[in-house]
ZATI-400412 format. One record per residue (C-alpha): x, y, z; residue in three letters. Coordinates in pm, whole numbers, padded with zeros to 5 digits, always signed. Example, Ala and Ser with C-alpha at 12.3 -4.5 7.8 and 13.67 -1.06 7.14 Angstrom:
+01230-00450+00780ALA+01367-00106+00714SER
This chain:
+11911+10124+13262PHE+11795+09968+12933LEU+11665+10283+12762GLY+11984+10484+12817SER+12200+10194+12698GLN+11996+10163+12377VAL+12009+10541+12330LEU+12388+10536+12355ASN+12398+10238+12117ASN+12234+10441+11838GLY+12000+10158+11732ASN+11669+10332+11663ASP+11470+10010+11625ASP+11584+09889+11966MET+11516+10233+12116LEU+11155+10226+11992PHE+11108+09874+12131ILE+11272+09953+12465ALA+11073+10271+12525VAL+10749+10101+12418SER+10815+09822+12671GLN+10888+10074+12947ILE+10567+10260+12860ASN+10367+09939+12897ARG+10476+09928+13260GLY+10357+10286+13305GLY+10473+10550+13550PRO+10348+10347+13847GLY+10620+10090+13783ALA+10893+10349+13850VAL+10935+10516+14186SER+11268+10693+14136ASN+11205+11055+14021PRO+11534+11064+13825LEU+11436+10750+13634GLN+11093+10899+13561LYS+11263+11208+13419THR+11491+10989+13207MET+11192+10794+13075ILE+11005+11117+12998ALA+11314+11236+12806SER+11341+10905+12621LEU+10977+10940+12515ASN+11054+11291+12392MET+11349+11158+12189ASN+11157+10863+12044VAL+10855+11080+11970GLY+11079+11324+11785THR+11224+11036+11582LYS+10868+10922+11500ALA+10788+11276+11379VAL+11093+11263+11152SER+10942+10946+11002LEU+10604+11124+10962SER+10446+10880+11208ASP+10254+11145+11399PHE+10012+10905+11569ALA+10299+10708+11724SER+10480+11031+11807ALA+10173+11158+11991LEU+10157+10833+12188ASP+10523+10871+12296TYR+10474+11236+12391PHE+10165+11144+12596LYS+10360+10873+12776HIS+10642+11119+12837GLY+10392+11354+13000ILE+10268+11071+13222LEU+10623+11009+13345PHE+10679+11372+13447LEU+10710+11420+13822ASN+10465+11615+14037GLN+10521+11990+14015ASN+10685+11931+13678HIS+10603+12282+13554TRP+10822+12419+13833GLU+11091+12151+13847ASN+11102+12023+13488GLN+10987+12327+13294TYR+11194+12276+12977ALA+11101+11909+12941LEU+10735+11978+13024SER+10722+12259+12768ASN+10888+12036+12505GLU+10655+11741+12566LEU+10332+11942+12575TYR+10437+12147+12271GLY+10535+11838+12073ALA+10212+11662+12176ALA+10005+11963+12063ALA+10192+11975+11731GLU+10147+11599+11673ALA+09776+11626+11759ALA+09754+11907+11504CYS+09917+11684+11241GLU+09659+11409+11297ILE+09384+11674+11288ASN+09256+11644+11645ASP+09176+12004+11748PRO+09030+11901+12086GLN+09352+11727+12182LEU+09551+12026+12056VAL+09349+12245+12293MET+09408+12006+12583THR+09786+12030+12547PHE+09787+12398+12446SER+09578+12495+12747ASP+09849+12348+12969GLN+10116+12537+12776LEU+09926+12866+12789LEU+09854+12826+13162SER+10210+12738+13259ASN+10436+12912+13008SER+10699+13138+13156LYS+10776+13332+12840SER+10593+13508+12561LEU+10779+13293+12308GLU+10645+12973+12464ASP+10290+13113+12468ARG+10320+13227+12106LEU+10423+12877+11998ASN+10116+12731+12169ALA+09887+12995+12016MET+10027+12930+11670TYR+09962+12555+11702ILE+09600+12620+11805VAL+09535+12854+11513VAL+09699+12610+11271LYS+09494+12324+11413SER+09166+12509+11366PHE+09262+12594+11007ARG+09354+12233+10929ARG+09023+12114+11070ALA+08852+12375+10850MET+08722+12550+11161LEU+08789+12890+11006PHE+08561+13093+11234GLN+08722+12940+11544GLU+09067+13006+11397SER+08980+13367+11320LYS+08825+13424+11664LYS+09120+13267+11851PHE+09375+13460+11642ALA+09184+13786+11695SER+09172+13730+12071ASN+09543+13654+12079MET+09628+13965+11874LEU+09428+14177+12118GLU+09613+14018+12412LEU+09941+14105+12239LEU+09828+14466+12209GLY+09805+14458+11831GLU+09534+14613+11620GLU+09305+14379+11438LEU+09353+14370+11061PRO+09178+14646+10871ARG+08880+14559+10651PRO+08946+14520+10278MET+08747+14835+10193GLY+08975+15055+10408ASP+09128+15316+10173SER+09450+15336+10377GLN+09485+14957+10359LEU+09444+14967+09979ILE+09708+15241+09960SER+09946+15041+10183ASP+09896+14729+09970ILE+09973+14924+09652ARG+10285+15075+09811THR+10408+14732+09920MET+10331+14588+09577HIS+10543+14862+09421GLY+10834+14791+09658VAL+10821+14415+09599ILE+10780+14441+09222SER+11100+14649+09205GLU+11304+14375+09373LEU+11498+14128+09165SER+11436+13758+09234ASP+11776+13730+09405ASP+11709+14036+09623SER+11369+13901+09721PHE+11508+13556+09807LEU+11788+13713+10013ASN+11565+13928+10234LEU+11642+13893+10603LYS+11440+13629+10777ARG+11224+13750+11066ALA+11324+13605+11403HIS+11092+13799+11633ASP+10839+13535+11749LYS+10574+13799+11818LYS+10610+13944+11467GLN+10599+13597+11309ILE+10283+13507+11502PHE+10115+13832+11402ILE+10190+13774+11034VAL
């Protein structure tokens, strides 16, 4: 199969050309489910390479083609690849500032995700997309709804005396840290915590 041979060859230019040619034929030109999965994976790989070149429009096109090559019942039978392709497509759509397309892909992710981490990634992309499109009210509303779904309290208003006290306390703690200590703080890995922040 041409795409896998080019992938093993390591020639990125040929890989882009080969996958683009396969995509022109479309999913109807391939009947073998294993070949469709391979083509979907090749589109994921090529799209990722396009992202690394900051060519988000091309990347989005490859991710969309990869989605087209997924088999029926792909959320059950090809969950990891489906999640990767839809997530990458949503992220690329965010980069080209297309919030409607972000929602299209994110809706699929949110409807079919099997883990909180996968849902959090989709939610984060939506919020980021709204912010980039300067849709601040939509971003705030979506983030607030998601925080409520996660069982978190909404942020306190700026006039809240306890909030002001907490900010002053944190300021005191941070101002006492040396630059090296601050830079060496442990990185947060809890996806829920990161999303909330």
